[in-house]
N, C-alpha and C positions, 0 to 999 in steps of 0.2 A: 401768766408766772407760773413756771413749772413747779410742783409739787411732789415730795415725795423722801428718798434718803440721801444720805450724803454725795449721793453722784448725781445730785440734779442740777443743771444749769445755774440756777439760784445761786445755791451754796457755792459751785465753783468759783462765780464771780465774786462773792463775800469772802472766801476763805482762799488764797492763793496756795495752800499746802494741799487743799482737798485733791488737787489737782493730779499731784506726787502719788498722794495715798491710793487712789484710783488706780492708777498705774501700777504702784507694787501691787495690788489687790489683784488685778487682773494677771500679774506676772506669775504670782502664787497660784492661782487658780489654774492658769494654762500648764504650769509644772506637774500640778497634784493630776489635774486630767492627763497630761502625757504619760505618768507613774503608774496611774492607774490601766491606761491602755496597753502599757509595755508589760505591766504584770497579767494582764488577761491572753497577752500573747504568748506569754512564757506558757501558761498555762496549759494553753491549746495546743502548744508545741509537746507537752507531756505527754498528751492523751496519743493512744496508739490510733496510726493511720487506721482508716475502715479498710477492711482485706476483701479482697475479691476471691469469690468462688470459685475453682477451677471448675469448668465445664468437661464433658465429654469429649469435644475438640481440644481444650487444652492436654488432655490425655495423650490424643494422638501425637499432638506435638512432643510431649514426654518421652514417647516410644522412642523418638531419633536419637535420644542421647546414647552417646558411646562412639566407639572407634569404629571406623570402615575404611574397607577399601576398594578402592573403584578404578576399575578400566574404563579409560576416555576413548572411544571412537569418532575422530574428527576427520570425515572425508575420507576414511581410510588409514589415516593416522593413528596408531593407538598409544597411548600413555597410562602410566598409571599415578595413582594419586591415593592420599590419605586424608580422611574428614575425621575429625573429633570434634563432639558435642557435648557440651555438660550444662547440667540442668542450670536455669536463674530461678529459683524458687520453683512453684509448680505450674507456673504460666507461660515460660521462657525456654528456649535453649539458644546457646551462644556456642560459637567455635571455631576453629579455622578449617581449611583446605591446603595441602601441602602437595605438589605435583610438578609438572612439566607443562608447557605449552609450546608447539612446535620447535622442540629441541631447547627451551629456553626454562630457567626455572618461575615457577608461579604459584604465587601464595595469595589466597583468598580468607576473608573473614566475615561472618553472617551471624545474624540473629533472626529466629524464627518463633512465632507465635501464632494466636489468636485473638482477633480484636472481635468482642461483641456485639461493638457499634455498628461496624461493618459487616459483621457476619461473615466474615473471610479470613481465612489465613494469610497472615502477612508476613512481609521479611525484607531484611535491607542485606546488601552485599557490597562489599569494597575489595577489591584487589591489586595486586602489583603492577597491571598493567593501566588503570586508568585514574584519572584525579576525580572522578564523578562518582557520586553514591547513587546505586541502584536499587530500586524498591518492588519488591513481588505482593500481588494479591491473588489467591487461589481458592478454589473451591475444591470441596471432596466429597465423592460418589461412593458411600460404603457399601454399595452392592457390587461395585466393579473394582473397590478398594484403589480406587484412580485419583490422584489430584489433579486438578487442569487449573492452569492460571497463565497469566502472564508478566513479564518483567519489562519495567521500563527503565533504560539507562541511557549512557551517551557512548557514539562511536564516533571517530573521526569529525569530532565535533558538531553533532547532530543528534538530537535524541530518537532513541529506535526502543523499538517493541519487540520482544521475542515471546513466542509461548512455549510453554514448560508443560509435559505431560509424565506424570510419575504414577507407577504401576506398579504395587506391592504385592509380589509374589507371598510372602509371610512376612513375619515381623524382623527377619534377618536379612531379607533379599527385595530390593525394588531394582527397576530400571525408568531411568528419565531420558526423554526426547526432545531437544529442545530445536525451536526452528526460529528462523529471522520474517517478522512480518514486513514485506515488500509494499511499497506505493501504491501498489495496485489492489493491495489487500490479501494477496495470496502469503502462501506460508514457504518459507525453504529451507530445508532440515539443515542442521549445523553441525549436532555431536549428538553422540547419545553413550550414556553410562550405566554400566552394569557395575550395581553396587551391593557389596555382601558385609554383614557385621561381623568382625574379628572376635573369635572365640579367645 
């Protein structure tokens, strides 16, 4: 025979109300536990989130904030565009690209930053000509002031990869050359951007 408190099987058999009391006690205990967990969650939410300390690579990203005028050369067809980038804290920049492509209005939006985990500069891009998101990963060579990376996106229903090489002449001027990676691994030049910071 069981021995113990009021919740023992022996007592439950002798007292028909004991089982009801046990259920009530369990419900009260569950309610108090839920309240305690909820209070702990609220307390945790009130605490400031951990801050990521900006790195020298993030400082490179922040230099891109501003308004830029671009001349785009696409196979001999030239057009103009304006890029506006604004800081998102000390870690990211986000902005827009307004211009035209092959005589049609063209709008793009981007977010650029640096991933300490990947140890690469990263970015995402969407524009008015496609329904899929493109993302990029790049590395920076401080000696040559060159950012080299690849962009993975979609074109005509197929995943495509493009290379992007950006050379910074100074803090206010840079040149970007984009090429498409072909199935045989070779790169076909697509377009060149000459970009200057607006004063």
